[in-house]
N, C-alpha and C positions, 0 to 999 in steps of 0.2 A: 617426766611425768609428775614428779613430786612437786615441782614448782607450780604446775597448774593447779594442783590440789591446794597448795598453800595460798595461791592467789584467789581461788574461789572461796576459801575460808575467810580471807581478809575482806572480800566483798560483802560478806554477810554481817560484818561487825559495824558498830556505830562509830561515830567520829571520836568519842571519848575513849572507846576501847582501842581504836587505832593509835591514838596519841600515847596511850599507856604501852601498847605493843612497841611503838617507836622508841620510847624512852628505855624500855627493857632491852631492845636490840642494841641501842647505842651503848648502854652500860656493858653489855656482853662484849661488844667490839672493843671497848676500852680495856676490859679485863684480858681479852685475848692478846691485844697488843702489848700489854704489860707482861704477860706470861712469855710472849715471844721475845721481848727485849731481855728478859732474865733467863732465857734458854730453858724455860719450863714447859713450853708448848710442844706437844707431840704431833698434833694434827694441824699443820699450818694452812691446810685447805679450808679449814673452818672459818678463817678470817674472810676469805673470798665469799664464802656462802653467806655469812652474816651481812657483809656489805651489800650483797645482792638483795637480801631480804629487806634491808633498810630502804633500798631503792624501790622495791615492790610496795612497801608500806606507803612511802611518800607518793608513789604513783596513784594508789587507791585513794589516798587523802585528797590529792589534787582533782581526780575524777569526780569525787563526791562534792567538792566545793564548786566545781564548774557545772555540775549536773549532768555529767556524761555517762553516769553509771546506769 
């Protein structure tokens, strides 16, 4: 259910806000991978969640560009 709420929240944002959200998510993924490599990451499932959020953001951006929203 949480993913649907996140997706509906993304649908209301402008393209510049989506780009900023995408950059932030990619930075977070980088930091999580770095922590995982140095054995400092406790919740490894967070990496999977962030990857999926990046995919959701990209999907909304593509929908907006094609006018499907």
